C-alpha positions in Angstrom: 0.0 0.0 0.0 2.9 2.4 0.7 4.2 2.0 -2.8 0.9 2.7 -4.4 0.4 5.6 -2.1 3.7 7.1 -3.2 3.0 6.4 -6.9 -0.5 8.0 -6.7 0.9 11.1 -4.8 3.7 11.6 -7.3 1.0 11.5 -10.2 -1.2 14.0 -8.5 1.5 16.5 -7.7 1.1 17.9 -11.3 -2.1 19.5 -10.5 -3.0 21.9 -7.7 -6.6 23.1 -7.3 -7.0 26.9 -7.1 -7.5 28.4 -3.7 -11.0 28.7 -2.5 -11.8 32.3 -1.6 -13.6 33.3 1.5 -16.7 35.0 -0.1 -17.1 32.1 -2.6 -16.8 29.4 0.1 -19.3 31.1 2.4 -21.8 31.7 -0.3 -21.8 28.0 -1.1 -22.7 26.9 2.3 -25.9 25.0 3.1 -27.8 24.6 6.4 -29.5 21.9 8.1 -31.5 21.9 11.6 -30.4 19.9 14.6 -32.0 19.9 18.0 -34.5 22.6 18.8 -34.1 24.0 15.3 -30.4 25.1 15.9 -28.9 25.1 12.5 -25.5 23.8 11.3 -23.8 25.2 8.3 -21.7 23.0 5.9 -19.8 23.1 2.7 -20.3 20.3 0.1 -18.6 19.3 -3.1 -18.4 16.1 -5.2 -20.7 13.1 -5.4 -20.5 9.5 -4.2 -19.8 7.9 -0.8 -19.4 10.7 2.0 -16.0 12.2 3.1 -16.6 14.2 6.2 -14.2 16.8 7.2 -14.2 17.8 11.0 -12.4 20.9 12.2 -11.3 21.8 15.8 -10.8 24.9 17.7 -11.0 27.8 16.8 -11.4 27.2 13.1 -14.4 26.2 10.8 -15.0 24.2 7.7 -12.9 27.1 6.1 -9.8 25.1 7.3 -10.4 22.6 4.7 -11.1 24.9 1.7 -7.8 24.0 -0.1 -7.8 20.3 0.9 -11.4 19.4 -0.4 -10.6 20.0 -4.0 -8.2 17.1 -4.1 -10.8 14.7 -2.8 -14.0 15.9 -4.4 -13.5 13.6 -7.3 -13.5 10.6 -5.0 -16.8 11.2 -3.1 -19.3 13.6 -1.5 -17.1 15.9 0.4 -18.9 17.5 3.4 -17.3 20.0 5.8 -19.6 21.0 8.7 -19.1 24.1 11.0 -19.4 22.8 14.6 -22.2 24.4 16.5 -21.4 28.1 17.6 -18.6 28.2 15.1 -18.3 29.2 11.5 -21.7 30.0 10.1 -23.5 27.5 12.4 -26.0 29.0 15.0 -24.9 29.9 18.4 -26.6 28.2 21.3 -29.1 30.1 23.4 -28.5 30.8 27.0 -24.7 30.5 26.5 -22.5 30.2 29.5 -19.8 28.0 31.2 -20.1 24.4 30.1 -22.7 25.1 27.3 -20.5 24.1 24.4 -19.2 20.9 26.0 -18.0 17.9 24.1 -21.2 15.9 24.4 -23.3 18.8 23.1 -21.1 19.0 20.0 -21.3 15.2 19.7 -25.1 15.2 19.8 -25.4 18.0 17.3 -22.9 16.2 14.9 -25.0 13.1 15.2 -28.1 15.1 14.1 -26.0 16.7 11.4 -25.0 13.3 9.9 -28.7 12.1 10.0 -29.9 15.3 8.3 -27.4 15.2 5.5 -27.9 11.5 4.8 -24.4 10.4 6.0 -25.2 6.8 6.7 -22.7 4.4 5.3 -19.2 4.1 3.6 -18.2 7.1 5.5 -14.5 8.4 5.4 -13.7 10.8 8.4 -10.9 13.4 7.9 -10.2 14.9 11.3 -8.1 17.6 12.9 -7.8 18.9 16.5 -11.1 18.4 18.3 -12.5 16.9 15.1 -10.5 13.9 16.1 -12.3 13.1 19.3 -15.7 13.9 17.8 -14.9 11.6 14.8 -13.4 8.8 16.9 -16.3 9.0 19.2 -18.8 8.8 16.3 -16.8 5.9 14.7 -16.7 4.0 17.9 -20.6 4.2 18.0 -21.2 3.6 14.2 -18.2 1.3 13.4 -20.2 -0.5 10.6 -20.8 2.8 8.7 -17.2 3.8 8.6 -15.0 3.1 5.6 -11.7 4.9 6.6 -10.3 7.5 9.0 -7.6 10.2 8.2 -6.4 12.1 11.1 -3.8 14.8 11.9 -2.7 16.8 15.0 -5.3 15.5 17.3 -5.6 13.7 20.6 -4.2 10.2 20.5 -3.4 9.9 24.2 -5.2 11.0 27.4 -3.9 14.1 29.0 -2.2 13.5 32.3 1.1 14.2 34.1 2.6 10.9 32.8 2.3 11.5 29.2 1.8 15.2 28.7 4.7 17.8 28.8 4.4 20.4 31.6 4.1 23.1 29.1 1.0 21.6 27.5 -0.6 21.0 30.9 0.0 24.5 31.9 -1.5 25.8 28.6 -4.7 23.9 28.9 -5.0 24.5 32.7 -4.7 28.3 32.1 -8.0 28.4 30.3 -9.9 27.3 33.4 -9.0 30.6 35.3 -11.2 33.6 35.4 -8.5 35.7 34.0 -8.4 33.6 30.8 -12.1 33.7 30.5 -12.0 37.5 30.5 -9.3 37.5 28.1 -10.7 35.0 25.6 -14.3 36.5 25.6 -13.0 40.0 25.6 -9.9 40.0 23.3 -10.7 36.9 21.1 -7.3 35.4 22.3 -7.8 32.0 21.0 -8.3 33.2 17.5 -5.8 36.0 17.6 -2.9 34.3 19.6 -3.4 30.6 19.1 -4.4 30.6 15.4 -3.5 33.9 13.7 -0.3 34.6 15.3 1.1 31.4 13.8 0.5 32.8 10.3 2.0 36.1 10.0 1.9 36.0 6.2 -1.9 34.9 6.1 -4.0 37.1 3.7 -6.2 39.7 5.3 -9.2 37.9 3.7 -8.3 34.8 5.4 -7.7 36.4 8.7 -11.0 38.3 8.5 -12.8 34.9 7.6 -11.4 33.2 10.8 -12.2 36.3 12.9 -15.7 36.7 11.6 -17.6 34.0 13.5 -16.4 35.4 16.8 -16.7 39.1 16.0 -19.2 39.6 18.9 -17.3 39.8 22.2 -18.5 37.9 25.3 -20.7 34.8 24.8 -20.2 34.9 21.1 -16.6 33.6 21.7 -17.7 31.0 24.3 -17.0 27.9 21.9 -13.4 29.0 21.7 -13.0 29.0 25.5 -15.1 25.9 26.2 -12.9 23.7 24.0 -9.6 23.9 25.9 -11.7 23.5 29.2 -12.8 20.2 27.7 -9.5 18.8 27.5 -9.5 16.1 30.4 -6.6 16.9 32.5 -5.8 14.2 35.0 -9.4 12.9 34.6 -11.2 16.2 34.6 -13.8 16.6 33.1 -14.6 13.0 34.1 -17.2 12.4 31.6 -14.9 13.6 28.7 -12.0 11.5 30.2 -14.0 8.4 30.3 -15.1 8.9 26.6 -11.5 9.5 25.6 -10.4 6.2 27.1 -13.2 4.5 25.4 -12.6 5.9 21.9 -8.8 5.7 22.1 -9.4 2.0 23.1 -11.5 1.6 20.1 -9.0 3.2 17.7 -6.3 0.8 19.2 -8.4 -2.2 18.2 -10.6 -1.4 15.2 -9.8 -2.8 11.8 -11.0 0.3 10.0 -8.2 1.5 7.6 -6.4 4.5 9.1 -4.2 7.3 7.6 -2.0 9.1 10.1 -0.8 12.3 8.6 1.9 13.4 10.9 3.0 17.1 11.1 6.7 17.9 11.2 7.7 19.2 13.7 4.0 19.0 15.0 2.5 20.3 18.3 0.0 17.8 19.8 1.6 14.5 18.4 5.2 14.8 19.3 7.6 13.9 22.2 7.0 10.2 21.6 3.2 10.4 21.2 3.6 9.5 17.5 4.4 6.1 18.6 1.0 5.5 19.8 -1.0 5.6 16.5 1.7 3.5 14.9 0.6 0.6 17.0 -3.1 1.0 15.9 -4.2 -1.8 13.2 -4.2 -0.9 9.6 -2.6 2.3 9.9 -0.4 4.1 7.3 1.7 7.2 8.2 2.7 10.1 6.0 4.5 13.3 7.0 3.8 16.9 6.0 5.5 20.1 7.1 3.6 22.0 9.9 3.1 22.5 13.5 -0.5 22.2 14.4 -2.9 23.7 11.7 -1.6 21.5 9.1 -4.8 21.8 6.7 -3.8 25.5 6.7 -0.2 25.1 6.5 0.2 22.1 4.0 -3.2 21.8 2.3 -2.0 20.6 -1.0 0.1 17.9 0.6 -2.7 16.8 3.0 -5.1 16.7 0.1 -3.0 14.9 -2.2 -1.7 12.3 0.3 -5.3 11.6 1.5 -6.6 11.3 -2.1 -3.8 8.9 -3.1 -4.3 6.7 0.1 -8.1 6.6 -0.4 -7.6 5.6 -4.0 -5.1 2.9 -3.0 -7.3 1.3 -0.3 -10.3 1.1 -2.7 -8.0 -0.2 -5.5 
């Protein structure tokens, strides 16, 4: 399979899809209702078996704009905006804990049903899209064809396997000072995302800022995500779910593509050894730290397309 992947990748390198502009991408979005009429937005391209792209924090489906064109000839590419993010609706009565992992998971279940994502599903996941995708796959294994993952959570977060700086980073967001900072200054977007891309176009920067233009509760999703990282077992329900879906990933025979970022951010310091032990996993490397679909979209798209073509061939 590795040889076939390399050959297919080399063949595809000759053509790079044109970048998708923010206005064009946004205008093409569709909407479906979830619980209580709360709508989720999504971008769609191609036809055939579903290929679902799940983003994390603090991005949106826009993260995948230059990856999707590489796979649109292989299936129905669907990239939702998680609830409260991108162009999806904000939740009413927002406050601490409102945008928790299980709220997102329930909404995603409803989204899959509403868009007819029922079988032969390929999941392409990044950041918190990984836990959401792994959790869905665990509960719907017979419906999953393949999983492509990058820069996501592959181990539980505890003192034994998490660097001190990472523990400090996630723990900081549980303080009242961090809450004020994120909700007032849009810190997760400005410092965690945009500061990593000094040469990013103003159009792209504006698109990532736009969903969180309203200060206060409009930015709550970006704060709640780091608070959902289960540090030494807290939150307990997310910790337990993490242990279950990571156990599932270590056993399931679903074909997997591990796109490792070099130098990376979440999957480094020996953590890369964990997914290498999972069954039926292929590894590929692309340049990048954390936001690899933004940093190396053509590499990610070509590798994923070549791998999917190879496993189907």
